[in-house]
PDB file of N, H, CA, C and O in Angstrom:
ATOM      1  N   MET A   1      64.597 149.137-270.748  1.00  0.00           N
ATOM      2  CA  MET A   1      63.979 148.943-269.454  1.00  0.00           C
ATOM      3  C   MET A   1      63.986 150.286-268.719  1.00  0.00           C
ATOM      4  O   MET A   1      64.998 150.986-268.675  1.00  0.00           O
ATOM      5  N   THR A   2      62.844 150.618-268.152  1.00  0.00           N
ATOM      6  H   THR A   2      62.023 150.049-268.187  1.00  0.00           H
ATOM      7  CA  THR A   2      62.670 151.878-267.446  1.00  0.00           C
ATOM      8  C   THR A   2      62.693 151.614-265.940  1.00  0.00           C
ATOM      9  O   THR A   2      62.159 150.603-265.484  1.00  0.00           O
ATOM     10  N   THR A   3      63.299 152.503-265.170  1.00  0.00           N
ATOM     11  H   THR A   3      63.732 153.325-265.540  1.00  0.00           H
ATOM     12  CA  THR A   3      63.291 152.398-263.719  1.00  0.00           C
ATOM     13  C   THR A   3      62.527 153.586-263.150  1.00  0.00           C
ATOM     14  O   THR A   3      62.776 154.733-263.523  1.00  0.00           O
ATOM     15  N   VAL A   4      61.587 153.298-262.236  1.00  0.00           N
ATOM     16  H   VAL A   4      61.386 152.366-261.934  1.00  0.00           H
ATOM     17  CA  VAL A   4      60.799 154.349-261.589  1.00  0.00           C
ATOM     18  C   VAL A   4      60.827 154.127-260.085  1.00  0.00           C
ATOM     19  O   VAL A   4      61.021 153.006-259.615  1.00  0.00           O
ATOM     20  N   ASN A   5      60.630 155.219-259.328  1.00  0.00           N
ATOM     21  H   ASN A   5      60.472 156.129-259.710  1.00  0.00           H
ATOM     22  CA  ASN A   5      60.567 155.054-257.880  1.00  0.00           C
ATOM     23  C   ASN A   5      59.145 154.649-257.469  1.00  0.00           C
ATOM     24  O   ASN A   5      58.223 154.696-258.284  1.00  0.00           O
ATOM     25  N   ILE A   6      58.979 154.262-256.239  1.00  0.00           N
ATOM     26  H   ILE A   6      59.728 154.223-255.578  1.00  0.00           H
ATOM     27  CA  ILE A   6      57.692 153.755-255.759  1.00  0.00           C
ATOM     28  C   ILE A   6      56.601 154.807-255.898  1.00  0.00           C
ATOM     29  O   ILE A   6      55.496 154.488-256.336  1.00  0.00           O
ATOM     30  N   HIS A   7      56.881 156.029-255.542  1.00  0.00           N
ATOM     31  H   HIS A   7      57.779 156.289-255.186  1.00  0.00           H
ATOM     32  CA  HIS A   7      55.871 157.089-255.636  1.00  0.00           C
ATOM     33  C   HIS A   7      55.402 157.268-257.076  1.00  0.00           C
ATOM     34  O   HIS A   7      54.203 157.382-257.331  1.00  0.00           O
ATOM     35  N   GLU A   8      56.335 157.292-258.007  1.00  0.00           N
ATOM     36  H   GLU A   8      57.309 157.199-257.800  1.00  0.00           H
ATOM     37  CA  GLU A   8      55.975 157.433-259.418  1.00  0.00           C
ATOM     38  C   GLU A   8      55.178 156.222-259.895  1.00  0.00           C
ATOM     39  O   GLU A   8      54.231 156.371-260.668  1.00  0.00           O
ATOM     40  N   ALA A   9      55.552 155.025-259.440  1.00  0.00           N
ATOM     41  H   ALA A   9      56.320 154.904-258.812  1.00  0.00           H
ATOM     42  CA  ALA A   9      54.833 153.815-259.837  1.00  0.00           C
ATOM     43  C   ALA A   9      53.393 153.851-259.329  1.00  0.00           C
ATOM     44  O   ALA A   9      52.469 153.478-260.051  1.00  0.00           O
ATOM     45  N   LYS A  10      53.201 154.302-258.085  1.00  0.00           N
ATOM     46  H   LYS A  10      53.952 154.606-257.498  1.00  0.00           H
ATOM     47  CA  LYS A  10      51.842 154.396-257.541  1.00  0.00           C
ATOM     48  C   LYS A  10      51.032 155.455-258.275  1.00  0.00           C
ATOM     49  O   LYS A  10      49.848 155.258-258.548  1.00  0.00           O
ATOM     50  N   THR A  11      51.657 156.559-258.588  1.00  0.00           N
ATOM     51  H   THR A  11      52.619 156.719-258.365  1.00  0.00           H
ATOM     52  CA  THR A  11      50.963 157.662-259.232  1.00  0.00           C
ATOM     53  C   THR A  11      50.596 157.352-260.680  1.00  0.00           C
ATOM     54  O   THR A  11      49.543 157.772-261.158  1.00  0.00           O
ATOM     55  N   HIS A  12      51.461 156.619-261.376  1.00  0.00           N
ATOM     56  H   HIS A  12      52.317 156.278-260.988  1.00  0.00           H
ATOM     57  CA  HIS A  12      51.281 156.390-262.809  1.00  0.00           C
ATOM     58  C   HIS A  12      51.131 154.905-263.146  1.00  0.00           C
ATOM     59  O   HIS A  12      51.568 154.465-264.209  1.00  0.00           O
ATOM     60  N   LEU A  13      50.518 154.132-262.248  1.00  0.00           N
ATOM     61  H   LEU A  13      50.163 154.489-261.385  1.00  0.00           H
ATOM     62  CA  LEU A  13      50.427 152.682-262.452  1.00  0.00           C
ATOM     63  C   LEU A  13      49.745 152.322-263.766  1.00  0.00           C
ATOM     64  O   LEU A  13      50.239 151.463-264.497  1.00  0.00           O
ATOM     65  N   SER A  14      48.632 152.954-264.075  1.00  0.00           N
ATOM     66  H   SER A  14      48.231 153.651-263.481  1.00  0.00           H
ATOM     67  CA  SER A  14      47.917 152.630-265.321  1.00  0.00           C
ATOM     68  C   SER A  14      48.800 152.857-266.549  1.00  0.00           C
ATOM     69  O   SER A  14      48.834 152.024-267.454  1.00  0.00           O
ATOM     70  N   ALA A  15      49.504 153.970-266.577  1.00  0.00           N
ATOM     71  H   ALA A  15      49.477 154.647-265.842  1.00  0.00           H
ATOM     72  CA  ALA A  15      50.384 154.255-267.715  1.00  0.00           C
ATOM     73  C   ALA A  15      51.533 153.252-267.781  1.00  0.00           C
ATOM     74  O   ALA A  15      51.929 152.828-268.866  1.00  0.00           O
ATOM     75  N   LEU A  16      52.066 152.874-266.619  1.00  0.00           N
ATOM     76  H   LEU A  16      51.744 153.219-265.737  1.00  0.00           H
ATOM     77  CA  LEU A  16      53.149 151.886-266.600  1.00  0.00           C
ATOM     78  C   LEU A  16      52.652 150.534-267.097  1.00  0.00           C
ATOM     79  O   LEU A  16      53.361 149.838-267.824  1.00  0.00           O
ATOM     80  N   LEU A  17      51.439 150.163-266.707  1.00  0.00           N
ATOM     81  H   LEU A  17      50.864 150.728-266.116  1.00  0.00           H
ATOM     82  CA  LEU A  17      50.885 148.890-267.173  1.00  0.00           C
ATOM     83  C   LEU A  17      50.650 148.917-268.679  1.00  0.00           C
ATOM     84  O   LEU A  17      50.818 147.892-269.338  1.00  0.00           O
ATOM     85  N   ASP A  18      50.271 150.043-269.230  1.00  0.00           N
ATOM     86  H   ASP A  18      50.134 150.876-268.694  1.00  0.00           H
ATOM     87  CA  ASP A  18      50.137 150.164-270.683  1.00  0.00           C
ATOM     88  C   ASP A  18      51.484 149.926-271.370  1.00  0.00           C
ATOM     89  O   ASP A  18      51.553 149.273-272.411  1.00  0.00           O
ATOM     90  N   ARG A  19      52.536 150.457-270.782  1.00  0.00           N
ATOM     91  H   ARG A  19      52.480 150.988-269.937  1.00  0.00           H
ATOM     92  CA  ARG A  19      53.872 150.251-271.341  1.00  0.00           C
ATOM     93  C   ARG A  19      54.280 148.788-271.245  1.00  0.00           C
ATOM     94  O   ARG A  19      54.900 148.246-272.160  1.00  0.00           O
ATOM     95  N   VAL A  20      53.925 148.153-270.129  1.00  0.00           N
ATOM     96  H   VAL A  20      53.421 148.593-269.386  1.00  0.00           H
ATOM     97  CA  VAL A  20      54.224 146.730-269.953  1.00  0.00           C
ATOM     98  C   VAL A  20      53.458 145.902-270.986  1.00  0.00           C
ATOM     99  O   VAL A  20      54.016 144.978-271.579  1.00  0.00           O
ATOM    100  N   LEU A  21      52.187 146.229-271.202  1.00  0.00           N
ATOM    101  H   LEU A  21      51.733 146.979-270.721  1.00  0.00           H
ATOM    102  CA  LEU A  21      51.404 145.512-272.202  1.00  0.00           C
ATOM    103  C   LEU A  21      51.979 145.677-273.605  1.00  0.00           C
ATOM    104  O   LEU A  21      51.788 144.818-274.465  1.00  0.00           O
ATOM    105  N   ALA A  22      52.677 146.770-273.829  1.00  0.00           N
ATOM    106  H   ALA A  22      52.833 147.469-273.130  1.00  0.00           H
ATOM    107  CA  ALA A  22      53.325 147.008-275.116  1.00  0.00           C
ATOM    108  C   ALA A  22      54.653 146.256-275.227  1.00  0.00           C
ATOM    109  O   ALA A  22      55.315 146.323-276.262  1.00  0.00           O
ATOM    110  N   GLY A  23      55.051 145.531-274.154  1.00  0.00           N
ATOM    111  H   GLY A  23      54.512 145.477-273.313  1.00  0.00           H
ATOM    112  CA  GLY A  23      56.254 144.713-274.195  1.00  0.00           C
ATOM    113  C   GLY A  23      57.438 145.238-273.408  1.00  0.00           C
ATOM    114  O   GLY A  23      58.480 144.585-273.359  1.00  0.00           O
ATOM    115  N   GLU A  24      57.303 146.394-272.796  1.00  0.00           N
ATOM    116  H   GLU A  24      56.456 146.924-272.835  1.00  0.00           H
ATOM    117  CA  GLU A  24      58.413 146.995-272.051  1.00  0.00           C
ATOM    118  C   GLU A  24      58.456 146.437-270.627  1.00  0.00           C
ATOM    119  O   GLU A  24      57.417 146.127-270.044  1.00  0.00           O
ATOM    120  N   GLU A  25      59.654 146.313-270.077  1.00  0.00           N
ATOM    121  H   GLU A  25      60.498 146.565-270.550  1.00  0.00           H
ATOM    122  CA  GLU A  25      59.806 145.957-268.669  1.00  0.00           C
ATOM    123  C   GLU A  25      60.044 147.232-267.875  1.00  0.00           C
ATOM    124  O   GLU A  25      60.745 148.138-268.324  1.00  0.00           O
ATOM    125  N   VAL A  26      59.442 147.289-266.675  1.00  0.00           N
ATOM    126  H   VAL A  26      58.872 146.553-266.310  1.00  0.00           H
ATOM    127  CA  VAL A  26      59.595 148.452-265.810  1.00  0.00           C
ATOM    128  C   VAL A  26      60.106 147.959-264.463  1.00  0.00           C
ATOM    129  O   VAL A  26      59.543 147.036-263.874  1.00  0.00           O
ATOM    130  N   VAL A  27      61.172 148.578-263.985  1.00  0.00           N
ATOM    131  H   VAL A  27      61.629 149.327-264.464  1.00  0.00           H
ATOM    132  CA  VAL A  27      61.736 148.235-262.679  1.00  0.00           C
ATOM    133  C   VAL A  27      61.287 149.292-261.682  1.00  0.00           C
ATOM    134  O   VAL A  27      61.358 150.490-261.955  1.00  0.00           O
ATOM    135  N   ILE A  28      60.821 148.834-260.518  1.00  0.00           N
ATOM    136  H   ILE A  28      60.762 147.861-260.296  1.00  0.00           H
ATOM    137  CA  ILE A  28      60.419 149.745-259.443  1.00  0.00           C
ATOM    138  C   ILE A  28      61.529 149.738-258.399  1.00  0.00           C
ATOM    139  O   ILE A  28      61.990 148.683-257.964  1.00  0.00           O
ATOM    140  N   ALA A  29      61.947 150.940-258.009  1.00  0.00           N
ATOM    141  H   ALA A  29      61.573 151.797-258.363  1.00  0.00           H
ATOM    142  CA  ALA A  29      63.067 151.064-257.082  1.00  0.00           C
ATOM    143  C   ALA A  29      62.664 151.839-255.839  1.00  0.00           C
ATOM    144  O   ALA A  29      61.786 152.700-255.881  1.00  0.00           O
ATOM    145  N   ARG A  30      63.317 151.519-254.742  1.00  0.00           N
ATOM    146  H   ARG A  30      64.030 150.820-254.708  1.00  0.00           H
ATOM    147  CA  ARG A  30      63.172 152.264-253.484  1.00  0.00           C
ATOM    148  C   ARG A  30      64.544 152.848-253.166  1.00  0.00           C
ATOM    149  O   ARG A  30      65.522 152.115-253.019  1.00  0.00           O
ATOM    150  N   ALA A  31      64.606 154.155-253.064  1.00  0.00           N
ATOM    151  H   ALA A  31      63.811 154.750-253.184  1.00  0.00           H
ATOM    152  CA  ALA A  31      65.869 154.853-252.797  1.00  0.00           C
ATOM    153  C   ALA A  31      66.931 154.470-253.824  1.00  0.00           C
ATOM    154  O   ALA A  31      68.102 154.306-253.484  1.00  0.00           O
ATOM    155  N   GLY A  32      66.510 154.327-255.093  1.00  0.00           N
ATOM    156  H   GLY A  32      65.558 154.460-255.369  1.00  0.00           H
ATOM    157  CA  GLY A  32      67.439 154.010-256.164  1.00  0.00           C
ATOM    158  C   GLY A  32      67.825 152.554-256.276  1.00  0.00           C
ATOM    159  O   GLY A  32      68.572 152.178-257.180  1.00  0.00           O
ATOM    160  N   ARG A  33      67.324 151.720-255.363  1.00  0.00           N
ATOM    161  H   ARG A  33      66.718 152.025-254.629  1.00  0.00           H
ATOM    162  CA  ARG A  33      67.674 150.297-255.363  1.00  0.00           C
ATOM    163  C   ARG A  33      66.513 149.493-255.949  1.00  0.00           C
ATOM    164  O   ARG A  33      65.409 149.553-255.406  1.00  0.00           O
ATOM    165  N   PRO A  34      66.717 148.752-257.024  1.00  0.00           N
ATOM    166  CA  PRO A  34      65.638 147.980-257.639  1.00  0.00           C
ATOM    167  C   PRO A  34      65.059 146.948-256.673  1.00  0.00           C
ATOM    168  O   PRO A  34      65.799 146.209-256.022  1.00  0.00           O
ATOM    169  N   ILE A  35      63.716 146.905-256.586  1.00  0.00           N
ATOM    170  H   ILE A  35      63.116 147.504-257.115  1.00  0.00           H
ATOM    171  CA  ILE A  35      63.078 145.931-255.687  1.00  0.00           C
ATOM    172  C   ILE A  35      62.028 145.070-256.390  1.00  0.00           C
ATOM    173  O   ILE A  35      61.651 144.019-255.872  1.00  0.00           O
ATOM    174  N   ALA A  36      61.551 145.497-257.561  1.00  0.00           N
ATOM    175  H   ALA A  36      61.857 146.350-257.982  1.00  0.00           H
ATOM    176  CA  ALA A  36      60.537 144.711-258.266  1.00  0.00           C
ATOM    177  C   ALA A  36      60.594 145.010-259.753  1.00  0.00           C
ATOM    178  O   ALA A  36      61.092 146.052-260.179  1.00  0.00           O
ATOM    179  N   ARG A  37      60.070 144.065-260.537  1.00  0.00           N
ATOM    180  H   ARG A  37      59.666 143.218-260.191  1.00  0.00           H
ATOM    181  CA  ARG A  37      60.037 144.246-261.988  1.00  0.00           C
ATOM    182  C   ARG A  37      58.625 143.975-262.488  1.00  0.00           C
ATOM    183  O   ARG A  37      58.027 142.952-262.155  1.00  0.00           O
ATOM    184  N   LEU A  38      58.102 144.885-263.278  1.00  0.00           N
ATOM    185  H   LEU A  38      58.588 145.716-263.549  1.00  0.00           H
ATOM    186  CA  LEU A  38      56.831 144.668-263.965  1.00  0.00           C
ATOM    187  C   LEU A  38      57.164 144.190-265.363  1.00  0.00           C
ATOM    188  O   LEU A  38      57.906 144.845-266.094  1.00  0.00           O
ATOM    189  N   SER A  39      56.616 143.049-265.728  1.00  0.00           N
ATOM    190  H   SER A  39      56.013 142.517-265.134  1.00  0.00           H
ATOM    191  CA  SER A  39      56.855 142.528-267.069  1.00  0.00           C
ATOM    192  C   SER A  39      55.591 141.839-267.562  1.00  0.00           C
ATOM    193  O   SER A  39      54.784 141.383-266.752  1.00  0.00           O
ATOM    194  N   PRO A  40      55.405 141.754-268.870  1.00  0.00           N
ATOM    195  CA  PRO A  40      54.194 141.131-269.396  1.00  0.00           C
ATOM    196  C   PRO A  40      54.189 139.635-269.108  1.00  0.00           C
ATOM    197  O   PRO A  40      55.238 138.991-269.075  1.00  0.00           O
ATOM    198  N   ILE A  41      53.009 139.102-268.905  1.00  0.00           N
ATOM    199  H   ILE A  41      52.157 139.625-268.932  1.00  0.00           H
ATOM    200  CA  ILE A  41      52.842 137.663-268.707  1.00  0.00           C
ATOM    201  C   ILE A  41      52.694 137.028-270.076  1.00  0.00           C
ATOM    202  O   ILE A  41      51.852 137.440-270.873  1.00  0.00           O
ATOM    203  N   GLU A  42      53.500 136.045-270.340  1.00  0.00           N
ATOM    204  H   GLU A  42      54.184 135.710-269.693  1.00  0.00           H
ATOM    205  CA  GLU A  42      53.482 135.383-271.646  1.00  0.00           C
ATOM    206  C   GLU A  42      52.365 134.338-271.685  1.00  0.00           C
ATOM    207  O   GLU A  42      52.007 133.744-270.669  1.00  0.00           O
ATOM    208  N   GLY A  43      51.847 134.141-272.849  1.00  0.00           N
ATOM    209  H   GLY A  43      52.138 134.623-273.675  1.00  0.00           H
ATOM    210  CA  GLY A  43      50.907 133.051-273.050  1.00  0.00           C
ATOM    211  C   GLY A  43      49.466 133.327-272.691  1.00  0.00           C
ATOM    212  O   GLY A  43      48.639 132.418-272.761  1.00  0.00           O
ATOM    213  N   LEU A  44      49.138 134.534-272.312  1.00  0.00           N
ATOM    214  H   LEU A  44      49.810 135.272-272.255  1.00  0.00           H
ATOM    215  CA  LEU A  44      47.751 134.839-272.011  1.00  0.00           C
ATOM    216  C   LEU A  44      47.084 135.343-273.281  1.00  0.00           C
ATOM    217  O   LEU A  44      47.271 136.488-273.692  1.00  0.00           O
ATOM    218  N   GLY A  45      46.327 134.489-273.870  1.00  0.00           N
ATOM    219  H   GLY A  45      46.175 133.559-273.535  1.00  0.00           H
ATOM    220  CA  GLY A  45      45.592 134.884-275.053  1.00  0.00           C
ATOM    221  C   GLY A  45      44.115 134.930-274.727  1.00  0.00           C
ATOM    222  O   GLY A  45      43.722 134.732-273.577  1.00  0.00           O
ATOM    223  N   PRO A  46      43.310 135.185-275.713  1.00  0.00           N
ATOM    224  CA  PRO A  46      41.875 135.203-275.460  1.00  0.00           C
ATOM    225  C   PRO A  46      41.385 133.811-275.064  1.00  0.00           C
ATOM    226  O   PRO A  46      41.885 132.800-275.557  1.00  0.00           O
ATOM    227  N   ARG A  47      40.410 133.774-274.177  1.00  0.00           N
ATOM    228  H   ARG A  47      40.003 134.594-273.776  1.00  0.00           H
ATOM    229  CA  ARG A  47      39.837 132.503-273.746  1.00  0.00           C
ATOM    230  C   ARG A  47      38.954 131.944-274.854  1.00  0.00           C
ATOM    231  O   ARG A  47      38.264 132.689-275.550  1.00  0.00           O
ATOM    232  N   THR A  48      38.984 130.637-275.006  1.00  0.00           N
ATOM    233  H   THR A  48      39.544 130.032-274.440  1.00  0.00           H
ATOM    234  CA  THR A  48      38.179 129.974-276.019  1.00  0.00           C
ATOM    235  C   THR A  48      37.121 129.123-275.331  1.00  0.00           C
ATOM    236  O   THR A  48      37.454 128.111-274.714  1.00  0.00           O
ATOM    237  N   PRO A  49      35.862 129.509-275.424  1.00  0.00           N
ATOM    238  CA  PRO A  49      34.806 128.702-274.804  1.00  0.00           C
ATOM    239  C   PRO A  49      34.821 127.286-275.370  1.00  0.00           C
ATOM    240  O   PRO A  49      34.949 127.085-276.578  1.00  0.00           O
ATOM    241  N   GLY A  50      34.689 126.318-274.480  1.00  0.00           N
ATOM    242  H   GLY A  50      34.585 126.482-273.499  1.00  0.00           H
ATOM    243  CA  GLY A  50      34.635 124.921-274.904  1.00  0.00           C
ATOM    244  C   GLY A  50      35.983 124.300-275.193  1.00  0.00           C
ATOM    245  O   GLY A  50      36.045 123.215-275.772  1.00  0.00           O
ATOM    246  N   ALA A  51      37.070 124.957-274.804  1.00  0.00           N
ATOM    247  H   ALA A  51      37.020 125.838-274.334  1.00  0.00           H
ATOM    248  CA  ALA A  51      38.404 124.454-275.114  1.00  0.00           C
ATOM    249  C   ALA A  51      38.673 123.098-274.459  1.00  0.00           C
ATOM    250  O   ALA A  51      39.483 122.326-274.973  1.00  0.00           O
ATOM    251  N   LEU A  52      38.019 122.789-273.344  1.00  0.00           N
ATOM    252  H   LEU A  52      37.361 123.416-272.927  1.00  0.00           H
ATOM    253  CA  LEU A  52      38.241 121.520-272.656  1.00  0.00           C
ATOM    254  C   LEU A  52      37.166 120.475-272.979  1.00  0.00           C
ATOM    255  O   LEU A  52      37.140 119.404-272.372  1.00  0.00           O
ATOM    256  N   LYS A  53      36.296 120.779-273.915  1.00  0.00           N
ATOM    257  H   LYS A  53      36.317 121.648-274.408  1.00  0.00           H
ATOM    258  CA  LYS A  53      35.226 119.857-274.263  1.00  0.00           C
ATOM    259  C   LYS A  53      35.820 118.514-274.700  1.00  0.00           C
ATOM    260  O   LYS A  53      36.686 118.443-275.572  1.00  0.00           O
ATOM    261  N   GLY A  54      35.317 117.445-274.054  1.00  0.00           N
ATOM    262  H   GLY A  54      34.613 117.502-273.345  1.00  0.00           H
ATOM    263  CA  GLY A  54      35.790 116.105-274.376  1.00  0.00           C
ATOM    264  C   GLY A  54      37.070 115.705-273.675  1.00  0.00           C
ATOM    265  O   GLY A  54      37.522 114.572-273.837  1.00  0.00           O
ATOM    266  N   LYS A  55      37.675 116.602-272.893  1.00  0.00           N
ATOM    267  H   LYS A  55      37.308 117.523-272.761  1.00  0.00           H
ATOM    268  CA  LYS A  55      38.941 116.304-272.214  1.00  0.00           C
ATOM    269  C   LYS A  55      38.733 115.595-270.877  1.00  0.00           C
ATOM    270  O   LYS A  55      39.634 114.903-270.404  1.00  0.00           O
ATOM    271  N   PHE A  56      37.560 115.757-270.262  1.00  0.00           N
ATOM    272  H   PHE A  56      36.828 116.319-270.647  1.00  0.00           H
ATOM    273  CA  PHE A  56      37.268 115.065-269.016  1.00  0.00           C
ATOM    274  C   PHE A  56      35.775 114.790-268.954  1.00  0.00           C
ATOM    275  O   PHE A  56      34.984 115.324-269.732  1.00  0.00           O
ATOM    276  N   ARG A  57      35.422 113.941-268.004  1.00  0.00           N
ATOM    277  H   ARG A  57      36.065 113.508-267.373  1.00  0.00           H
ATOM    278  CA  ARG A  57      34.036 113.544-267.902  1.00  0.00           C
ATOM    279  C   ARG A  57      33.614 113.484-266.446  1.00  0.00           C
ATOM    280  O   ARG A  57      34.330 112.931-265.612  1.00  0.00           O
ATOM    281  N   LEU A  58      32.466 114.046-266.138  1.00  0.00           N
ATOM    282  H   LEU A  58      31.884 114.496-266.815  1.00  0.00           H
ATOM    283  CA  LEU A  58      31.923 113.968-264.787  1.00  0.00           C
ATOM    284  C   LEU A  58      31.072 112.714-264.674  1.00  0.00           C
ATOM    285  O   LEU A  58      30.232 112.428-265.527  1.00  0.00           O
ATOM    286  N   THR A  59      31.310 111.976-263.602  1.00  0.00           N
ATOM    287  H   THR A  59      31.993 112.208-262.909  1.00  0.00           H
ATOM    288  CA  THR A  59      30.489 110.791-263.358  1.00  0.00           C
ATOM    289  C   THR A  59      29.291 111.194-262.504  1.00  0.00           C
ATOM    290  O   THR A  59      29.226 112.323-262.017  1.00  0.00           O
ATOM    291  N   ASP A  60      28.359 110.292-262.325  1.00  0.00           N
ATOM    292  H   ASP A  60      28.412 109.375-262.721  1.00  0.00           H
ATOM    293  CA  ASP A  60      27.188 110.569-261.494  1.00  0.00           C
ATOM    294  C   ASP A  60      27.582 110.858-260.047  1.00  0.00           C
ATOM    295  O   ASP A  60      26.854 111.554-259.339  1.00  0.00           O
ATOM    296  N   ALA A  61      28.718 110.337-259.603  1.00  0.00           N
ATOM    297  H   ALA A  61      29.309 109.772-260.178  1.00  0.00           H
ATOM    298  CA  ALA A  61      29.167 110.558-258.223  1.00  0.00           C
ATOM    299  C   ALA A  61      29.382 112.048-257.946  1.00  0.00           C
ATOM    300  O   ALA A  61      29.254 112.486-256.802  1.00  0.00           O
ATOM    301  N   PHE A  62      29.699 112.812-258.956  1.00  0.00           N
ATOM    302  H   PHE A  62      29.802 112.456-259.885  1.00  0.00           H
ATOM    303  CA  PHE A  62      29.912 114.256-258.786  1.00  0.00           C
ATOM    304  C   PHE A  62      28.655 114.938-258.266  1.00  0.00           C
ATOM    305  O   PHE A  62      28.742 115.904-257.507  1.00  0.00           O
ATOM    306  N   PHE A  63      27.504 114.453-258.662  1.00  0.00           N
ATOM    307  H   PHE A  63      27.433 113.669-259.278  1.00  0.00           H
ATOM    308  CA  PHE A  63      26.237 115.081-258.310  1.00  0.00           C
ATOM    309  C   PHE A  63      25.615 114.529-257.038  1.00  0.00           C
ATOM    310  O   PHE A  63      24.559 115.001-256.616  1.00  0.00           O
ATOM    311  N   GLU A  64      26.248 113.538-256.420  1.00  0.00           N
ATOM    312  H   GLU A  64      27.105 113.154-256.763  1.00  0.00           H
ATOM    313  CA  GLU A  64      25.729 112.978-255.172  1.00  0.00           C
ATOM    314  C   GLU A  64      26.004 113.938-254.022  1.00  0.00           C
ATOM    315  O   GLU A  64      26.998 114.663-254.043  1.00  0.00           O
ATOM    316  N   PRO A  65      25.118 113.948-253.003  1.00  0.00           N
ATOM    317  CA  PRO A  65      25.331 114.836-251.853  1.00  0.00           C
ATOM    318  C   PRO A  65      26.628 114.481-251.113  1.00  0.00           C
ATOM    319  O   PRO A  65      27.053 113.326-251.092  1.00  0.00           O
ATOM    320  N   LEU A  66      27.237 115.491-250.514  1.00  0.00           N
ATOM    321  H   LEU A  66      26.891 116.430-250.531  1.00  0.00           H
ATOM    322  CA  LEU A  66      28.437 115.261-249.716  1.00  0.00           C
ATOM    323  C   LEU A  66      28.078 114.580-248.412  1.00  0.00           C
ATOM    324  O   LEU A  66      26.978 114.779-247.896  1.00  0.00           O
ATOM    325  N   PRO A  67      28.990 113.774-247.864  1.00  0.00           N
ATOM    326  CA  PRO A  67      28.755 113.215-246.527  1.00  0.00           C
ATOM    327  C   PRO A  67      28.629 114.360-245.516  1.00  0.00           C
ATOM    328  O   PRO A  67      29.207 115.429-245.713  1.00  0.00           O
ATOM    329  N   ASP A  68      27.875 114.136-244.436  1.00  0.00           N
ATOM    330  H   ASP A  68      27.405 113.268-244.275  1.00  0.00           H
ATOM    331  CA  ASP A  68      27.610 115.189-243.450  1.00  0.00           C
ATOM    332  C   ASP A  68      28.877 115.816-242.882  1.00  0.00           C
ATOM    333  O   ASP A  68      28.940 117.034-242.719  1.00  0.00           O
ATOM    334  N   ASP A  69      29.899 114.995-242.576  1.00  0.00           N
ATOM    335  H   ASP A  69      29.848 114.005-242.709  1.00  0.00           H
ATOM    336  CA  ASP A  69      31.114 115.564-241.981  1.00  0.00           C
ATOM    337  C   ASP A  69      31.856 116.461-242.976  1.00  0.00           C
ATOM    338  O   ASP A  69      32.399 117.491-242.574  1.00  0.00           O
ATOM    339  N   GLU A  70      31.894 116.106-244.244  1.00  0.00           N
ATOM    340  H   GLU A  70      31.453 115.270-244.571  1.00  0.00           H
ATOM    341  CA  GLU A  70      32.554 116.954-245.233  1.00  0.00           C
ATOM    342  C   GLU A  70      31.750 118.226-245.505  1.00  0.00           C
ATOM    343  O   GLU A  70      32.323 119.304-245.661  1.00  0.00           O
ATOM    344  N   LEU A  71      30.437 118.100-245.560  1.00  0.00           N
ATOM    345  H   LEU A  71      29.972 117.224-245.433  1.00  0.00           H
ATOM    346  CA  LEU A  71      29.576 119.252-245.758  1.00  0.00           C
ATOM    347  C   LEU A  71      29.723 120.240-244.601  1.00  0.00           C
ATOM    348  O   LEU A  71      29.737 121.453-244.808  1.00  0.00           O
ATOM    349  N   ALA A  72      29.833 119.710-243.386  1.00  0.00           N
ATOM    350  H   ALA A  72      29.822 118.724-243.217  1.00  0.00           H
ATOM    351  CA  ALA A  72      30.017 120.558-242.206  1.00  0.00           C
ATOM    352  C   ALA A  72      31.309 121.370-242.330  1.00  0.00           C
ATOM    353  O   ALA A  72      31.339 122.546-241.966  1.00  0.00           O
ATOM    354  N   GLY A  73      32.362 120.756-242.838  1.00  0.00           N
ATOM    355  H   GLY A  73      32.338 119.801-243.134  1.00  0.00           H
ATOM    356  CA  GLY A  73      33.628 121.462-243.020  1.00  0.00           C
ATOM    357  C   GLY A  73      33.511 122.596-244.026  1.00  0.00           C
ATOM    358  O   GLY A  73      34.071 123.670-243.807  1.00  0.00           O
ATOM    359  N   TRP A  74      32.798 122.381-245.118  1.00  0.00           N
ATOM    360  H   TRP A  74      32.343 121.508-245.296  1.00  0.00           H
ATOM    361  CA  TRP A  74      32.598 123.413-246.124  1.00  0.00           C
ATOM    362  C   TRP A  74      31.734 124.561-245.588  1.00  0.00           C
ATOM    363  O   TRP A  74      31.924 125.720-245.956  1.00  0.00           O
ATOM    364  N   GLU A  75      30.794 124.220-244.723  1.00  0.00           N
ATOM    365  H   GLU A  75      30.640 123.278-244.424  1.00  0.00           H
ATOM    366  CA  GLU A  75      29.898 125.242-244.178  1.00  0.00           C
ATOM    367  C   GLU A  75      30.450 125.913-242.927  1.00  0.00           C
ATOM    368  O   GLU A  75      29.833 126.838-242.398  1.00  0.00           O
ATOM    369  N   GLY A  76      31.610 125.454-242.448  1.00  0.00           N
ATOM    370  H   GLY A  76      32.110 124.702-242.878  1.00  0.00           H
ATOM    371  CA  GLY A  76      32.243 126.071-241.301  1.00  0.00           C
ATOM    372  C   GLY A  76      31.586 125.729-239.970  1.00  0.00           C
ATOM    373  O   GLY A  76      31.701 126.487-239.006  1.00  0.00           O
ATOM    374  N   ARG A  77      30.915 124.622-239.913  1.00  0.00           N
ATOM    375  H   ARG A  77      30.821 124.006-240.696  1.00  0.00           H
ATOM    376  CA  ARG A  77      30.308 124.219-238.635  1.00  0.00           C
ATOM    377  C   ARG A  77      31.017 122.988-238.096  1.00  0.00           C
ATOM    378  O   ARG A  77      31.765 122.316-238.805  1.00  0.00           O
ATOM    379  N   GLU A  78      30.766 122.715-236.843  1.00  0.00           N
ATOM    380  H   GLU A  78      30.158 123.262-236.267  1.00  0.00           H
ATOM    381  CA  GLU A  78      31.387 121.560-236.165  1.00  0.00           C
ATOM    382  C   GLU A  78      30.941 120.265-236.821  1.00  0.00           C
ATOM    383  O   GLU A  78      29.813 120.146-237.299  1.00  0.00           O
ATOM    384  N   LYS A  79      31.837 119.311-236.834  1.00  0.00           N
ATOM    385  H   LYS A  79      32.754 119.408-236.445  1.00  0.00           H
ATOM    386  CA  LYS A  79      31.499 117.994-237.403  1.00  0.00           C
ATOM    387  C   LYS A  79      30.790 117.131-236.389  1.00  0.00           C
ATOM    388  O   LYS A  79      30.431 115.993-236.690  1.00  0.00           O
TER     389      LYS A  79
END
């Protein structure tokens, strides 16, 4: 695990993220005191188109117009 100060983290963020993607954890410190950790996110793989096919179904109600009061809320106008 590598520890860097905030200035170094800001200056070399892309390089630090490359190290994180390679599996390394990086700790960011302020005045020598650790305040944050950069670590890889587990489980993010490539997206698979159609992965949810057949898992849910839209009914005709989905395509019906919204009631005026709900539509007004979405559009940011008074009800």
